[in-house]
LOLUMDREN-289266 format. One record per residue (C-alpha): x, y, z; residue in three letters; residue number from 1. Coordinates in steps of 0.1 Angstrom, whole numbers, plus 5000, padded with zeros to 4 digits. Layout:
<nodes>
@px: X	py: Y	pz: Z	code: Ala	pos: NUM
...
</nodes>
This chain:
<nodes>
@px: 1536	py: 2392	pz: 4846	code: Met	pos: 1
@px: 1550	py: 2378	pz: 4815	code: Gly	pos: 2
@px: 1536	py: 2348	pz: 4796	code: Gln	pos: 3
@px: 1559	py: 2317	pz: 4797	code: Ile	pos: 4
@px: 1569	py: 2307	pz: 4762	code: Gly	pos: 5
@px: 1564	py: 2343	pz: 4746	code: Ser	pos: 6
@px: 1581	py: 2377	pz: 4746	code: Ile	pos: 7
@px: 1569	py: 2412	pz: 4739	code: Ala	pos: 8
@px: 1568	py: 2419	pz: 4702	code: His	pos: 9
@px: 1581	py: 2453	pz: 4702	code: His	pos: 10
@px: 1609	py: 2447	pz: 4724	code: Phe	pos: 11
@px: 1620	py: 2419	pz: 4700	code: His	pos: 12
@px: 1618	py: 2444	pz: 4671	code: Gln	pos: 13
@px: 1641	py: 2467	pz: 4690	code: Gly	pos: 14
@px: 1664	py: 2438	pz: 4696	code: Ala	pos: 15
@px: 1667	py: 2430	pz: 4661	code: Arg	pos: 16
@px: 1676	py: 2469	pz: 4654	code: Ser	pos: 17
@px: 1706	py: 2465	pz: 4680	code: Glu	pos: 18
@px: 1717	py: 2433	pz: 4664	code: Tyr	pos: 19
@px: 1721	py: 2450	pz: 4630	code: Leu	pos: 20
@px: 1737	py: 2480	pz: 4647	code: Ala	pos: 21
@px: 1762	py: 2459	pz: 4666	code: Gln	pos: 22
@px: 1770	py: 2439	pz: 4632	code: Tyr	pos: 23
@px: 1777	py: 2471	pz: 4613	code: Val	pos: 24
@px: 1796	py: 2490	pz: 4641	code: Leu	pos: 25
@px: 1819	py: 2459	pz: 4650	code: Ser	pos: 26
@px: 1834	py: 2463	pz: 4614	code: Ala	pos: 27
@px: 1847	py: 2496	pz: 4627	code: Phe	pos: 28
@px: 1866	py: 2479	pz: 4656	code: Gly	pos: 29
@px: 1847	py: 2468	pz: 4687	code: Ile	pos: 30
@px: 1808	py: 2470	pz: 4696	code: Ala	pos: 31
@px: 1799	py: 2455	pz: 4728	code: Ile	pos: 32
@px: 1764	py: 2451	pz: 4735	code: Pro	pos: 33
@px: 1746	py: 2461	pz: 4770	code: Val	pos: 34
@px: 1726	py: 2433	pz: 4783	code: Pro	pos: 35
@px: 1688	py: 2443	pz: 4780	code: Arg	pos: 36
@px: 1682	py: 2441	pz: 4819	code: Pro	pos: 37
@px: 1713	py: 2466	pz: 4823	code: Glu	pos: 38
@px: 1702	py: 2490	pz: 4798	code: Asp	pos: 39
@px: 1699	py: 2525	pz: 4810	code: Ala	pos: 40
@px: 1700	py: 2544	pz: 4777	code: Gly	pos: 41
@px: 1733	py: 2530	pz: 4763	code: Ile	pos: 42
@px: 1730	py: 2500	pz: 4739	code: Asp	pos: 43
@px: 1764	py: 2495	pz: 4728	code: Leu	pos: 44
@px: 1800	py: 2504	pz: 4739	code: Tyr	pos: 45
@px: 1822	py: 2509	pz: 4708	code: Cys	pos: 46
@px: 1855	py: 2517	pz: 4698	code: Ala	pos: 47
@px: 1875	py: 2522	pz: 4666	code: Ile	pos: 48
@px: 1902	py: 2496	pz: 4657	code: Gly	pos: 49
@px: 1931	py: 2503	pz: 4636	code: Glu	pos: 50
@px: 1951	py: 2474	pz: 4619	code: Glu	pos: 51
@px: 1986	py: 2471	pz: 4630	code: Val	pos: 52
@px: 2002	py: 2442	pz: 4614	code: Gly	pos: 53
@px: 1980	py: 2412	pz: 4622	code: Lys	pos: 54
@px: 1965	py: 2428	pz: 4653	code: Arg	pos: 55
@px: 1938	py: 2454	pz: 4659	code: Leu	pos: 56
@px: 1946	py: 2485	pz: 4680	code: Leu	pos: 57
@px: 1916	py: 2497	pz: 4699	code: Ile	pos: 58
@px: 1912	py: 2536	pz: 4704	code: Glu	pos: 59
@px: 1886	py: 2563	pz: 4702	code: Asn	pos: 60
@px: 1860	py: 2549	pz: 4725	code: Tyr	pos: 61
@px: 1823	py: 2562	pz: 4721	code: Phe	pos: 62
@px: 1788	py: 2548	pz: 4731	code: Val	pos: 63
@px: 1757	py: 2542	pz: 4711	code: Val	pos: 64
@px: 1720	py: 2546	pz: 4717	code: Gln	pos: 65
@px: 1701	py: 2525	pz: 4689	code: Val	pos: 66
@px: 1667	py: 2539	pz: 4676	code: Lys	pos: 67
@px: 1643	py: 2524	pz: 4651	code: Ser	pos: 68
@px: 1627	py: 2556	pz: 4642	code: Asn	pos: 69
@px: 1633	py: 2593	pz: 4640	code: Lys	pos: 70
@px: 1609	py: 2605	pz: 4668	code: Asn	pos: 71
@px: 1623	py: 2631	pz: 4691	code: Asp	pos: 72
@px: 1642	py: 2615	pz: 4718	code: Ile	pos: 73
@px: 1633	py: 2632	pz: 4751	code: Ile	pos: 74
@px: 1652	py: 2632	pz: 4784	code: His	pos: 75
@px: 1633	py: 2644	pz: 4813	code: Glu	pos: 76
@px: 1631	py: 2646	pz: 4843	code: Pro	pos: 77
@px: 1662	py: 2666	pz: 4856	code: Glu	pos: 78
@px: 1681	py: 2634	pz: 4866	code: Glu	pos: 79
@px: 1678	py: 2621	pz: 4830	code: Ser	pos: 80
@px: 1692	py: 2653	pz: 4816	code: Val	pos: 81
@px: 1720	py: 2652	pz: 4843	code: Lys	pos: 82
@px: 1728	py: 2617	pz: 4830	code: Trp	pos: 83
@px: 1730	py: 2625	pz: 4794	code: Ile	pos: 84
@px: 1752	py: 2656	pz: 4801	code: Leu	pos: 85
@px: 1775	py: 2635	pz: 4823	code: Ser	pos: 86
@px: 1787	py: 2611	pz: 4796	code: Gln	pos: 87
@px: 1826	py: 2611	pz: 4793	code: Lys	pos: 88
@px: 1827	py: 2597	pz: 4758	code: Tyr	pos: 89
@px: 1811	py: 2609	pz: 4727	code: Pro	pos: 90
@px: 1775	py: 2598	pz: 4725	code: Phe	pos: 91
@px: 1765	py: 2584	pz: 4690	code: Ile	pos: 92
@px: 1729	py: 2580	pz: 4680	code: Ile	pos: 93
@px: 1722	py: 2551	pz: 4655	code: Cys	pos: 94
@px: 1690	py: 2550	pz: 4637	code: Val	pos: 95
@px: 1684	py: 2515	pz: 4620	code: Val	pos: 96
@px: 1662	py: 2509	pz: 4589	code: Asn	pos: 97
@px: 1658	py: 2472	pz: 4590	code: Lys	pos: 98
@px: 1636	py: 2471	pz: 4558	code: Tyr	pos: 99
@px: 1661	py: 2489	pz: 4537	code: Glu	pos: 100
@px: 1693	py: 2476	pz: 4552	code: Gly	pos: 101
@px: 1706	py: 2509	pz: 4561	code: Ile	pos: 102
@px: 1720	py: 2525	pz: 4595	code: Ile	pos: 103
@px: 1724	py: 2562	pz: 4602	code: Glu	pos: 104
@px: 1749	py: 2576	pz: 4627	code: Leu	pos: 105
@px: 1744	py: 2611	pz: 4643	code: Tyr	pos: 106
@px: 1768	py: 2631	pz: 4662	code: Gln	pos: 107
@px: 1760	py: 2650	pz: 4695	code: Thr	pos: 108
@px: 1788	py: 2674	pz: 4699	code: Leu	pos: 109
@px: 1765	py: 2701	pz: 4713	code: Gln	pos: 110
@px: 1761	py: 2683	pz: 4744	code: Leu	pos: 111
@px: 1793	py: 2696	pz: 4755	code: Ala	pos: 112
@px: 1779	py: 2730	pz: 4756	code: Lys	pos: 113
@px: 1760	py: 2721	pz: 4788	code: Phe	pos: 114
@px: 1771	py: 2712	pz: 4822	code: Phe	pos: 115
@px: 1752	py: 2686	pz: 4842	code: Pro	pos: 116
@px: 1751	py: 2710	pz: 4872	code: Glu	pos: 117
@px: 1730	py: 2735	pz: 4851	code: Glu	pos: 118
@px: 1693	py: 2739	pz: 4860	code: Asp	pos: 119
@px: 1680	py: 2720	pz: 4827	code: Ile	pos: 120
@px: 1648	py: 2701	pz: 4832	code: Lys	pos: 121
@px: 1641	py: 2687	pz: 4795	code: Arg	pos: 122
@px: 1666	py: 2680	pz: 4767	code: Leu	pos: 123
@px: 1654	py: 2669	pz: 4733	code: Ile	pos: 124
@px: 1673	py: 2653	pz: 4705	code: Phe	pos: 125
@px: 1654	py: 2663	pz: 4673	code: Ser	pos: 126
@px: 1661	py: 2649	pz: 4638	code: Phe	pos: 127
@px: 1656	py: 2683	pz: 4625	code: Ser	pos: 128
@px: 1678	py: 2705	pz: 4602	code: Pro	pos: 129
@px: 1700	py: 2731	pz: 4616	code: Ser	pos: 130
@px: 1692	py: 2766	pz: 4612	code: Lys	pos: 131
@px: 1721	py: 2784	pz: 4595	code: Glu	pos: 132
@px: 1748	py: 2765	pz: 4613	code: Gly	pos: 133
@px: 1728	py: 2767	pz: 4647	code: Asn	pos: 134
@px: 1722	py: 2733	pz: 4662	code: Phe	pos: 135
@px: 1709	py: 2742	pz: 4697	code: Val	pos: 136
@px: 1676	py: 2759	pz: 4705	code: Glu	pos: 137
@px: 1670	py: 2771	pz: 4742	code: Gln	pos: 138
@px: 1639	py: 2783	pz: 4759	code: Glu	pos: 139
@px: 1645	py: 2819	pz: 4774	code: Glu	pos: 140
@px: 1641	py: 2805	pz: 4810	code: Asp	pos: 141
@px: 1669	py: 2780	pz: 4802	code: Lys	pos: 142
@px: 1650	py: 2750	pz: 4812	code: Lys	pos: 143
@px: 1644	py: 2731	pz: 4780	code: Glu	pos: 144
@px: 1673	py: 2726	pz: 4754	code: Val	pos: 145
@px: 1667	py: 2712	pz: 4719	code: Lys	pos: 146
@px: 1695	py: 2697	pz: 4700	code: Ile	pos: 147
@px: 1690	py: 2696	pz: 4662	code: Leu	pos: 148
@px: 1707	py: 2665	pz: 4650	code: Leu	pos: 149
@px: 1706	py: 2677	pz: 4612	code: Asp	pos: 150
@px: 1720	py: 2652	pz: 4588	code: Arg	pos: 151
@px: 1736	py: 2620	pz: 4597	code: Pro	pos: 152
@px: 1775	py: 2618	pz: 4597	code: Ile	pos: 153
@px: 1772	py: 2583	pz: 4581	code: Leu	pos: 154
@px: 1747	py: 2566	pz: 4561	code: Lys	pos: 155
@px: 1756	py: 2530	pz: 4558	code: Ile	pos: 156
@px: 1743	py: 2502	pz: 4534	code: Lys	pos: 157
@px: 1749	py: 2470	pz: 4552	code: Ile	pos: 158
@px: 1765	py: 2453	pz: 4522	code: Pro	pos: 159
@px: 1791	py: 2484	pz: 4521	code: Asp	pos: 160
@px: 1808	py: 2472	pz: 4553	code: Ile	pos: 161
@px: 1825	py: 2443	pz: 4533	code: Asp	pos: 162
@px: 1838	py: 2468	pz: 4507	code: Lys	pos: 163
@px: 1874	py: 2476	pz: 4522	code: Lys	pos: 164
@px: 1877	py: 2510	pz: 4505	code: Glu	pos: 165
@px: 1842	py: 2522	pz: 4515	code: Ile	pos: 166
@px: 1847	py: 2508	pz: 4552	code: Leu	pos: 167
@px: 1881	py: 2526	pz: 4552	code: Ser	pos: 168
@px: 1866	py: 2559	pz: 4545	code: Gln	pos: 169
@px: 1837	py: 2555	pz: 4567	code: Tyr	pos: 170
@px: 1861	py: 2545	pz: 4595	code: Lys	pos: 171
@px: 1880	py: 2577	pz: 4589	code: Arg	pos: 172
@px: 1851	py: 2600	pz: 4588	code: Ile	pos: 173
@px: 1836	py: 2585	pz: 4621	code: Leu	pos: 174
@px: 1872	py: 2586	pz: 4638	code: Lys	pos: 175
@px: 1875	py: 2625	pz: 4629	code: Ser	pos: 176
@px: 1840	py: 2631	pz: 4645	code: Trp	pos: 177
@px: 1847	py: 2611	pz: 4676	code: Ile	pos: 178
@px: 1880	py: 2627	pz: 4680	code: Glu	pos: 179
@px: 1865	py: 2663	pz: 4677	code: Leu	pos: 180
@px: 1837	py: 2654	pz: 4702	code: Asp	pos: 181
@px: 1862	py: 2641	pz: 4725	code: Gln	pos: 182
@px: 1882	py: 2672	pz: 4725	code: Glu	pos: 183
@px: 1850	py: 2692	pz: 4734	code: Asn	pos: 184
@px: 1841	py: 2667	pz: 4763	code: Ile	pos: 185
@px: 1878	py: 2670	pz: 4776	code: Asp	pos: 186
@px: 1874	py: 2707	pz: 4777	code: Arg	pos: 187
@px: 1842	py: 2705	pz: 4794	code: Lys	pos: 188
@px: 1856	py: 2682	pz: 4821	code: Asn	pos: 189
@px: 1882	py: 2708	pz: 4826	code: Ala	pos: 190
@px: 1853	py: 2733	pz: 4835	code: Gly	pos: 191
@px: 1857	py: 2750	pz: 4801	code: Ile	pos: 192
@px: 1827	py: 2758	pz: 4784	code: Asn	pos: 193
@px: 1838	py: 2762	pz: 4748	code: Val	pos: 194
@px: 1825	py: 2740	pz: 4719	code: Val	pos: 195
@px: 1844	py: 2738	pz: 4682	code: Ile	pos: 196
@px: 1822	py: 2723	pz: 4654	code: Phe	pos: 197
@px: 1817	py: 2724	pz: 4618	code: Pro	pos: 198
@px: 1789	py: 2747	pz: 4608	code: Pro	pos: 199
@px: 1773	py: 2720	pz: 4585	code: Lys	pos: 200
@px: 1773	py: 2682	pz: 4580	code: Ile	pos: 201
@px: 1778	py: 2664	pz: 4547	code: Ile	pos: 202
@px: 1769	py: 2629	pz: 4551	code: Thr	pos: 203
@px: 1795	py: 2602	pz: 4543	code: Asn	pos: 204
@px: 1820	py: 2630	pz: 4537	code: Ser	pos: 205
@px: 1850	py: 2643	pz: 4557	code: Glu	pos: 206
@px: 1843	py: 2670	pz: 4582	code: Ile	pos: 207
@px: 1843	py: 2704	pz: 4565	code: Val	pos: 208
@px: 1874	py: 2724	pz: 4574	code: Gln	pos: 209
@px: 1854	py: 2755	pz: 4585	code: Glu	pos: 210
@px: 1848	py: 2757	pz: 4623	code: Arg	pos: 211
@px: 1825	py: 2774	pz: 4644	code: Lys	pos: 212
@px: 1835	py: 2784	pz: 4683	code: Leu	pos: 213
@px: 1806	py: 2789	pz: 4708	code: Glu	pos: 214
@px: 1808	py: 2792	pz: 4746	code: Gly	pos: 215
@px: 1800	py: 2810	pz: 4777	code: Asn	pos: 216
@px: 1830	py: 2823	pz: 4793	code: Phe	pos: 217
@px: 1811	py: 2830	pz: 4826	code: Phe	pos: 218
@px: 1793	py: 2798	pz: 4829	code: Lys	pos: 219
@px: 1819	py: 2783	pz: 4851	code: His	pos: 220
@px: 1808	py: 2809	pz: 4878	code: Lys	pos: 221
@px: 1774	py: 2799	pz: 4876	code: Leu	pos: 222
@px: 1781	py: 2768	pz: 4899	code: Asn	pos: 223
@px: 1807	py: 2763	pz: 4929	code: Gln	pos: 224
@px: 1813	py: 2728	pz: 4916	code: Ile	pos: 225
@px: 1820	py: 2739	pz: 4881	code: Ile	pos: 226
@px: 1840	py: 2769	pz: 4894	code: Ala	pos: 227
@px: 1861	py: 2745	pz: 4916	code: Asn	pos: 228
@px: 1869	py: 2723	pz: 4887	code: Lys	pos: 229
@px: 1879	py: 2752	pz: 4863	code: Tyr	pos: 230
@px: 1902	py: 2766	pz: 4889	code: Tyr	pos: 231
@px: 1918	py: 2735	pz: 4900	code: Glu	pos: 232
@px: 1928	py: 2728	pz: 4863	code: Asn	pos: 233
@px: 1939	py: 2763	pz: 4857	code: Leu	pos: 234
@px: 1963	py: 2761	pz: 4889	code: Phe	pos: 235
@px: 1976	py: 2729	pz: 4875	code: Phe	pos: 236
@px: 1983	py: 2745	pz: 4842	code: Phe	pos: 237
@px: 1999	py: 2774	pz: 4859	code: Leu	pos: 238
@px: 2020	py: 2753	pz: 4881	code: Ala	pos: 239
@px: 2034	py: 2733	pz: 4852	code: His	pos: 240
@px: 2043	py: 2766	pz: 4834	code: Glu	pos: 241
@px: 2062	py: 2779	pz: 4865	code: Ile	pos: 242
@px: 2080	py: 2744	pz: 4868	code: His	pos: 243
@px: 2091	py: 2749	pz: 4830	code: Asn	pos: 244
@px: 2103	py: 2785	pz: 4836	code: Ala	pos: 245
@px: 2124	py: 2771	pz: 4868	code: Val	pos: 246
@px: 2137	py: 2742	pz: 4847	code: Ala	pos: 247
@px: 2150	py: 2768	pz: 4821	code: Gln	pos: 248
@px: 2161	py: 2790	pz: 4848	code: Glu	pos: 249
@px: 2140	py: 2820	pz: 4834	code: Asp	pos: 250
@px: 2137	py: 2843	pz: 4862	code: Gln	pos: 251
@px: 2117	py: 2868	pz: 4843	code: Asp	pos: 252
@px: 2091	py: 2845	pz: 4832	code: Arg	pos: 253
@px: 2087	py: 2829	pz: 4866	code: Phe	pos: 254
@px: 2081	py: 2861	pz: 4883	code: Val	pos: 255
@px: 2056	py: 2872	pz: 4856	code: Ala	pos: 256
@px: 2036	py: 2839	pz: 4859	code: Ile	pos: 257
@px: 2038	py: 2841	pz: 4897	code: Ser	pos: 258
@px: 2025	py: 2877	pz: 4897	code: Asp	pos: 259
@px: 1996	py: 2867	pz: 4874	code: Leu	pos: 260
@px: 1988	py: 2839	pz: 4899	code: Cys	pos: 261
@px: 1988	py: 2863	pz: 4927	code: Trp	pos: 262
@px: 1964	py: 2886	pz: 4905	code: Glu	pos: 263
@px: 1941	py: 2857	pz: 4901	code: Leu	pos: 264
@px: 1940	py: 2844	pz: 4937	code: Ile	pos: 265
@px: 1934	py: 2876	pz: 4955	code: Lys	pos: 266
@px: 1901	py: 2881	pz: 4938	code: Val	pos: 267
@px: 1889	py: 2846	pz: 4942	code: Leu	pos: 268
@px: 1868	py: 2829	pz: 4969	code: Ser	pos: 269
@px: 1891	py: 2798	pz: 4967	code: Leu	pos: 270
@px: 1884	py: 2762	pz: 4978	code: Lys	pos: 271
@px: 1911	py: 2738	pz: 4989	code: Asp	pos: 272
@px: 1921	py: 2716	pz: 4960	code: Asn	pos: 273
@px: 1953	py: 2700	pz: 4947	code: Tyr	pos: 274
@px: 1957	py: 2725	pz: 4920	code: Gly	pos: 275
@px: 1964	py: 2754	pz: 4944	code: Ile	pos: 276
@px: 1985	py: 2731	pz: 4966	code: Arg	pos: 277
@px: 2007	py: 2722	pz: 4935	code: Met	pos: 278
@px: 2008	py: 2759	pz: 4927	code: Leu	pos: 279
@px: 2021	py: 2767	pz: 4962	code: Gln	pos: 280
@px: 2049	py: 2741	pz: 4957	code: Val	pos: 281
@px: 2059	py: 2754	pz: 4923	code: Ala	pos: 282
@px: 2061	py: 2791	pz: 4934	code: Ile	pos: 283
@px: 2078	py: 2783	pz: 4969	code: Asn	pos: 284
@px: 2103	py: 2758	pz: 4957	code: Lys	pos: 285
@px: 2109	py: 2778	pz: 4924	code: Gly	pos: 286
@px: 2117	py: 2810	pz: 4946	code: Ser	pos: 287
@px: 2143	py: 2790	pz: 4965	code: Glu	pos: 288
@px: 2160	py: 2778	pz: 4931	code: Lys	pos: 289
@px: 2159	py: 2812	pz: 4914	code: Leu	pos: 290
@px: 2166	py: 2831	pz: 4946	code: Cys	pos: 291
@px: 2133	py: 2852	pz: 4942	code: Cys	pos: 292
@px: 2110	py: 2868	pz: 4967	code: Asp	pos: 293
@px: 2078	py: 2853	pz: 4955	code: Arg	pos: 294
@px: 2059	py: 2831	pz: 4980	code: His	pos: 295
@px: 2025	py: 2815	pz: 4982	code: Leu	pos: 296
@px: 2012	py: 2808	pz: 5019	code: Asn	pos: 297
@px: 1978	py: 2788	pz: 5021	code: Leu	pos: 298
@px: 1958	py: 2791	pz: 5051	code: Tyr	pos: 299
@px: 1926	py: 2766	pz: 5062	code: Ile	pos: 300
@px: 1909	py: 2778	pz: 5092	code: Asn	pos: 301
@px: 1935	py: 2800	pz: 5102	code: Gly	pos: 302
@px: 1963	py: 2773	pz: 5101	code: Lys	pos: 303
@px: 1992	py: 2776	pz: 5076	code: Leu	pos: 304
@px: 1994	py: 2746	pz: 5051	code: Ile	pos: 305
@px: 2028	py: 2734	pz: 5042	code: Arg	pos: 306
@px: 2037	py: 2711	pz: 5014	code: Thr	pos: 307
@px: 2067	py: 2692	pz: 5006	code: Asn	pos: 308
@px: 2067	py: 2681	pz: 4969	code: Gly	pos: 309
@px: 2033	py: 2669	pz: 4962	code: Val	pos: 310
@px: 2028	py: 2654	pz: 4996	code: Lys	pos: 311
@px: 2006	py: 2674	pz: 5016	code: Ile	pos: 312
@px: 2016	py: 2678	pz: 5053	code: Val	pos: 313
@px: 1991	py: 2693	pz: 5077	code: Lys	pos: 314
</nodes>
């Protein structure tokens, strides 16, 4: 039980670091602190703001975890790993040096390489240098992952945020990292295991133009949840392309895409989803308009499922 009239000293020191982080990050746009009783690992919800006339246009959302040292950040047990891998926005680690008046921001792009459904028991953020452009170390049994944070993307002296040119440069750098990270996260959310990232980090400089691409093109098959997500999005994409072919009255293209869909579908163990339903609509309605013989019939438990537009009629 706490003592009335006093607080825990180490918690107070952590709060001071968060105050400084909020002060600096609010210069980039908005930085909303999470109340300490509600803190589950995220300290600040942030976004970058762009000046439009006399107003601030808010965009590029990201979340921040604030630290006062560079000790390894360990996520375990498995539930904690799933939590960090389920983040929908870029996750930035902010290290505050109160004594020198400096904060450092670290990116975590490599999180997009792993799905929360994978059987990872332990995930570690290490403030260690990358090894020849490799930012991930993984045990042979795949149970432990270490992400090497390497250098900070930004190292900010607190007085510099009041210098317009420097702040503008820092904002541009942070925005480019956030956008690159979000692109990787969006692919991951679609079930696509591909991460695009620069092979090196140069602090306080624009992202280098060179890019590396890494991914496991079979990873979506490791888990039925990931596979369902992947194929639903794939069918949405194919349905969109079929609609485009029909709109352009391009029968050859319509037939080619429809045949590709059939080649995919006949070898898959499908689960019912809106992607395949939309594909059914696109193929059947397209055949009617273009006078083709391509049709897709769906059966669930032996019962034919018919669709009318995007409304499902059982």
